Residue, then its C-alpha position, 0 to 999 in steps of 0.5 A: m649498468t656497465s660494471s659488474g659490482p665492487s668485485g667485478c672486472a671491467d672491460g679489458c681485464d684478464a679473464r683467466a686471472e679473474y676466474l682463478r681469483r674468484r675460483d680460489e675465493r669460492r674454494t676457500s668458502v667451500e672449505r670454511l663451510e665444510r668445517e662449519e657443517a662438521a661443527l654443526s653436525n657434531a653439535r647436533l650429535v652432542v645436543f641429541m645425546l644430551g636430550a637423550a640423557v635428559a629424557w632418561f631422567v624424565l622417563g626413567p627415575r623421574l628425577l626431572s620434569g618434562g619441561w627439561l626436554a624443551a631446551p635440548a629439543l629447541l636447541f636441536l631444531v635450531l642446529v638442524f636449521r643452521h646445518q641446512e643453511a650451511t649446507g645450502r651455502r656450501e653447495r652454492a659455493a661449490r657450484a660457483v667453483a664449478f662455474y669458474d672451472a668451466g670458464l677456465a676450461r673454455l680458455d684452456g680448450r678443455w670444454p668439449g663434452t662438458g656442456v650442452t651440445g645442442e644435439r636436439f637442434r641438429d638437422p642434416a638438411h640445414p645448409y651449413a650447421e653440420d659443415l661448420d660444427l655448430l652443433g654437437r660435441g665440441s661445437l660452437f653451440e657447446l662453447l657458447c651456451t651458458a643458458r639455464t633454460r630451454a628457452g635460452e638454448d632455443c634462442l641461442a640456436r636460432w641466432l646461430l642457425a639463421p642470420a639477423g638483420v643489421e639493426a637487430l645485430r647492432a642492438r645485440h652488440e650494444a647489449v653484449r657490450e653492456l653485459r660483457p663486464r657483468l661477471d657477478l650477474r653471470e655468476d648469479l644466474a648460474l647459481l639461481g635455483e636448483d643445480v639443474r638445467g630447465a627441461v621444460d618444453v618451451a613450445a609446449l608450455t607456450a601452447w599450454g598458456g595460449a590454448v583457449i580453455e575456459p576456467a572452471r565456473p565459480g559453482l564448480r569451484a564452490g561445489a568442490a570446496l563443499l564436498a571436501a568440507g563434507g568429507v572432513a566433517g564426515l571423518i570428524g563425525w566418524g571419530t566422535g561417534f556418529g558412525p562412518a555412513p556420513f563420511f562414506v556418502s561424502l567420499l562417494a559424492g566427491q568421487v562422482f564429482v571428480r569423475a564428472v570434471r575429469p576431462h576438464v582437469r586433464r585439459v588444464l593440467h596437460g603440459i604443466e605437471r612435473s614442471r615445478r623446478d623449471l617454473a621456479l628457475l624461470s621465476l628467479l630469472l625473470k625476477r633478476l631481469e625485472a630488477e636490473e636497470w639497463e642502459t641499452g635499448l634491447l635490454r630495456a625493451l626485454r624488461d619492458r616486455l614483461g610489463g611495468r604495472g601490477t604483479p610482476p611476471s616473476a611473482r606470477i610464475a612463482r604462484l604457478q610454481r607453488l600451485v604445481e608444487l601443491l598439486e604434486s604433493q598428492n603423490n606422497q604416499f602418506f598424504a594420498p588418503v588425505a588428498l582423496v578426501l579433499l579432492w586435492s587434484t581437482q581443487w588445485a587444477f581449478a586454481i591452475g585453470a584460473w591462473r592460466a585464464e589470467n596469465g597464460p596468453h603472456l607466458g610465451t612472451w615471458l619465456q621469449a624474454v628470458g630466452e633472449f636474455e640468456a642468449l645475450c648473456a652467453l654471447a657476453a661471456y664469450a666476449y668477456d673470454h676473448p676481449e681482443d675479439p672485435f665486433p664486426e662491421f656491417a655493410e648494407n649495400g652490395v655483398c662482401f666478406h672482408g676478414k683480416g687476421l681470421a682464426h677459427p673460434l674452436l681453436s686455441g690462440a696457440q693453435a690458430v694461424r690467422n689469414d686474411v680473406r677478401l671477397d666482394e663484388d670485384r673478387q667473388l671467388l677464391i679457389v683454394s688449392g693445396s696438399n692434404m692436411s694443409g688447411k684448406s677445409t679449416l680455412l672454409r670453416t674459419v670463414g663460415t664460423n666467423a660469419v655465423l658469429a657475426l650474424a648472431g651478434a657475437p664478436v668475431r675471431a679476427a683482427e677485423v671483419r666487415l660483411t654484409p648480411v648473407a645467407v651461408g651455404a656450405s658443402l664440406r661434410t656430405q655423407d652417403s646413406l646406406q639406409g636411404g640408398v644415397s651415394r656420397f656423390y648424390a648427397e653432394i649434388t643435392r647439397l649443391r642444388q640447395v646452395v644454388d637455390l640460396a643464391h637466388g634468395p632474399l640475401p646474398l650468398l656466402f658459399l663454401l664448397d670443399e673438394i667440389l664434385h670429387g666423387t666423379n671423373s676429372h672431365d665431368r668434375r671440371q665441367g660440373a664445377e665450372a658450371v656451378v661456380r659460374t651460376l653462383v658468381g652470376a647470381g652475385a654470390v661470393g665464396l671459396i672452393t677448395t680442390h686437389d685437382l689443379a685443373l680446376a684452378r684454371i677456372a680462376e684464369d677463365m673468370a678473372p678478375r672475379a676469381s683468384n687462385v690462392h693456396f697452402q703449401d707444405d714441406l717434407r723434412d726428414g720424412k715428415m710433412s710440415f705445414d705453416y697454414v699460411l694462405r698465399d696467392g697463386v696455385v700450389e705447385k706440388s702434391n704430398a699424396i705420395a709422400l704421405m702414403r709412404a710415410v704411413g708405410l704403403d709401398v708406393 
């Protein structure tokens, strides 16, 4: 399917206008449903008062028979259910308003701090995630992530943190193109289930399903049922005059049985308890994935992995969710005594164990399919928000990164200044010079972040990008560690060692080095920097380094034509620095450090 339904929006539409239109429609629905809720609430009150009046006539002067209470009682129940339905519709409409508000916030740059930041995926040892702001508040992950489940978050993070192969990327492109106009689908996914994000631990749930634990033998399940029946019969007998002895004997026998099977019950339930809401959401997402007729290969493959015969996975997960829900009902303080008599937790643990034996090995596959589906929908939402952004082209031989009109994905269109960067086997290194705040580090992050988007399967923030699958290695934000006893210089050279190692890996390397070795003296810095870049270029890597030290710019002259100098420049106007952030050929010819120190009041 390639459209988003009768009220959808085709490729190339104005995302802002569509979000505004739909948000206003949902707001109108919220206001209408609030009025309906108020009217039903008032009607309930009127009917309750009418019922109270009828009850007075029935119980007081006895002017009416008890049958007169049936009508107001029935009407009151009908109004209660109608009020609950109206409340559910109003909450759903309000969540739809929030969904389109979030879309507008993304377009307006108001999204940082409002979404899932991906903090749990942060790893200081990752070769580029910290340097390129992929995770955390205001990160690329927060901008992209619309997933409702942890499986979706996990999959999106994996795609951002490791490059995929060309065939996988092309398959993702096709899927994202099909999903991009499906705004109705993304709204439905955002509104499925309760207004919570799944917190189920995907690895733990997959391990729970895959663990080999024999289900309870039929004799044990029959014994549990008989002991529960005996407890109920003993209770009934006690109430009808046979005395308490049979009941307490049955109760004691039941608890002995429960104690005997407790180790098995614990093994079965470990990792699945308190996951009812997550399982309900997973079931709904699976149902939506199963119901769609997809055109592209990757989406069809995801649906096919769910199985085409028998009970669909959505129904199987829904059954597990109901079993867990029944298990949790024993926590109700009013039901707990009954649960004790019925051996409640043991009975449902046996049922969950039987479900696990039949379906557990497939659970990881279902979770993975949902995760990939949600990750593709996240990329599709980004593509919908940026219809002018193209998908990258891939070159399968050699090494290259050719970007025209590159802009940083985390900057708004009004803020971003676009530049061209060309790296390949003929020109492997760009040495970027320029004054403070002129845009050097932003250029490196722009190149790196667009490479990450390209190698995750997303459109790129550029007019055009052509690249080979590359490993990305960056050193832009190395920090010292007081607790670890690590200086900033040592942290930087450790990262440089990691980047050099990547250059000898299975993929060609795209390196991004900011102010390389600026923690040491000029002589060692130039000698060390030249050695590092010669090693990288000699290994076939391509990349950029930035510098304030114009002596390092001479490296390009020594390594020409495989290296070139480029620069950003600035102007001092009326005591204020101004920058145009336009990349130019050659070496910068001036510095602004003294001017900046004077601008902040230092007596220089």
